[in-house]
Steps between C-alpha positions, in 0.01 A plus 500: 500500500788739563613458144151584370491816710842612375395433128184695568696799636732487190196490274340804662821701503578408145214417265220668694675831574614533144137439378366750756731774374333472158141389602407607856233293662135634516509526882759497772292242691255250368243381755209264517167651585575409864828678492722191469798562288523359150875466484667536161581130494417214735758218535544187720655737756152638564371165614818356653316432832209313327480132579293317245342236725451751789369795309352361177437133527280314263142577400252360747760482784602742775568793473281493183690790335471330168124419534250312716426212266760243374410549136327848502339581172630184321209322686234760449484879443420757772138567545382772261266687731365830356363727769154613402187644648279791413139617512245241609559128549332439167758715312792329676363150439506568123858625527610184685339275239673711229843455668454132562406450137822672401727283702512657848564224757382667821261765611587807703228722652517868530236641736369862501587735783176475695541120509854533621412715796169336596227719351200388299434674173209691642710663774554868471878464514480264188371781282709526190710204576265198420671270251768756418827341599360130512186303513225596759413208733227575755373154580521131415268571198776709338761230562260241342470713188876574493586129477194383301607238244855483643569166668682570825653145520673571163642856549739662753373837619692775665301775684674830577315600808621572855272659767198308376696187398320266739166608355598453136661162569181393674297604194740304274453192713128541485495537131707184465254305728220615268695360205547171691869568551635418857714761671800263520516490122524875456832644378618859505621787708349773708717811554408542867805723558379775722836634614588638169168699503622692795844546337422596143142461374240609760203260449493398862182494725597377849796566721813277461427253787147386387613510140787266585246274681295473174822404307583222739140375523509451125834302535341273759167450315664425164748263655197281595231590243682626177838334514606579141437870542782751538390688801692824448695678220756711688519797269789721412328611181316790654801621680687516172205683336521744788863569412715258698838377361553139406699447821221653712245283318683192598567611857159628592316217335703233682467705827128479455531123437695469834223678677230262353701200595545634854135567534398150382746337738366707781156393400591137569587390144806289429722667237509198280126474507444831319830630350464300177175694424662843521555671178656840390418766249770706335523787258722490189645832411700621202859448617528158336809351674424633838145354498633149410750523783225625738292189456804272557599701815149485643477119462840447666436736786157357570639149519759609750237681710265197516788263574701706748239721669189269506680161489261374232584142399305426190668606180171645368487730810826663374394570153399851392242454226383822339270663247632793295318792350673734259539856634188715461690808606740472209224527245450827323202684367729653242580274205303209662624244246844537656345318797484175293882506491530586865268213599686252280836571669340486836324170424841361374671612830230326701546171314877518520460567870291181539141622572221251565228712341488825304270787403596725216352849502314630192643795304196719569499470874647840560183641348208268583408135577637279223300421188473146380746571216757642743466214754536247219829657400612482861416132520661425162819665645524228761427230237777633278747504786403138580476359149739692282803642696649171641548656844263242661699200363774516764500580869642841622671583174696800638643316807876530524504840335752707695256798495192295595658318789656825625177687480311210668738514792482875532118505499496227761741687724311825462174336587653325807608835634153639471348189666753534782401858555126420509577223753684753717198731482273224641369356168293603206193630696725728709675615174163578348380697809808706492475560123848354438417279200261756354764772519775272342264430208403872471867603489579240225202619298598868535858425390373312193267777405773761533724283272216488242437875512880573466517257207749280683247216488370476138141397442469471125203709373463692827824687552690403183406409143161670534260564216164679450233232506130447484317355801464122489152399361262240617576504864293281732262691723262357760147590404341718775164324441657169624580660836128563532433145398735375770303687766171367372645142500610543860156634598348187341731267693404671825130466424506141387735343770376362828527819720437297809822298450730799422481668852560162666803426286651845562436456873706186496785681310491774758520264792795318336675835446437589867656166603788296366322264258609476137318759296471298175217256592254773604604715202434202271166451667411878445594508128294183445180676624600803268617737776679767297865587513424831649283352777776252591760775500279724710447222758882470542536877504265497795737277689847595373461867411669666207869583451602862462853569380702719734 
């Protein structure tokens, strides 16, 4: 190694300096988006402390740096799970069937804002938001319509829902029962990650303590009743959308994961009884090489955490399995067709990083909900990566790259330092209450925005290579008349249900919330008698109260 370092020095002092005198480099320092240095050249000296078996290993074996499955995509491709939801359940059901017909292999449900924060469509605070950012779900009736004609024993469904996760999961189980599908046959994921709502997103309802209780109640219920279900998708995506760096995304996501594992163990669950059903959700940004290294670092660090901190014994408890979504915050309203290229590179980085499922954003999403044509292009992007590029034909193709291995180690070390600091503060909830994690993300977002405005961070079509252009035509808009229809449908449900059974079911839920019983069984009973999502949330509000950010 000393000979290599000497030859490197000679190369820099000779060839490089001669070249620089004629052609100076574009910048004095080249950095990743997270501020890690892109050196002029990476060599074996940059990974001289790397031990292959200790730090990389083989796919499907600890520390899972190279992938969680022994054959990865040579066995089967990642799940192509396009995130979709808008308007009424009837509209979204049509979109799901369209996507499945075009080769999508898993469903991913986007809910509107009232559904996310526990308000029915007829609530005054729902005005102007019904069906706008996702599908409106007020009762089991809407869930029945949403999955009409879609066999729940044949598809895997992911639901992006947090504060009202228990209610939506109960509705999904009830729909399956009506289809004749037993709960133990259901496969999918519920996001159920409330901590990141306090950190970066804001769709919380209850204070942290009862919210964490709901999370662990879901863990316990699914362990017994829905064993193939992934009970949480611990999400760094929204932190990255809020402006975090790649290092912060890994650190804060895994810190949240530590908090959930701690809470489940304190609730009496054995770590190996639930850890295999944990899943993660990451963003994939534009810095191609950094993103690939980020995924590898996250896998390795989580394996270490589960083995060394929690003493998990089962190999499946050590695996970080994750869904990826391409970065919505990188999409531009200017020259929107440029977004097709951005999404393609982000999708490629996610696959090279070893994702288990993937959503590719549509090129028009900076302007509106995606049209069918746009979402088909997004799905085709995944299919082209899978079928035409060859990157899925070998495992971890970039492993051994001096740059990739160096970046992987740097991201891992940076994330460790953040986790150590959060531990010293008393954990994630303390860090949230003091605003530490929020401030770190805000500072990162501010720096990125300054770099864009100064032109140091080029965004093609926004601050460089701009053109005069006409507005994009044929954008998807939710018909305002459908919002009225949703309220009428809700009124009909309330008039036709057995209104003697609803108060009794809600009373059982209230009693469970006031005590220590698992909240899922009474929630399931309530949704089956068509208690609305808002009524269930209000019952819990009456016991737990509402959280107000300091």
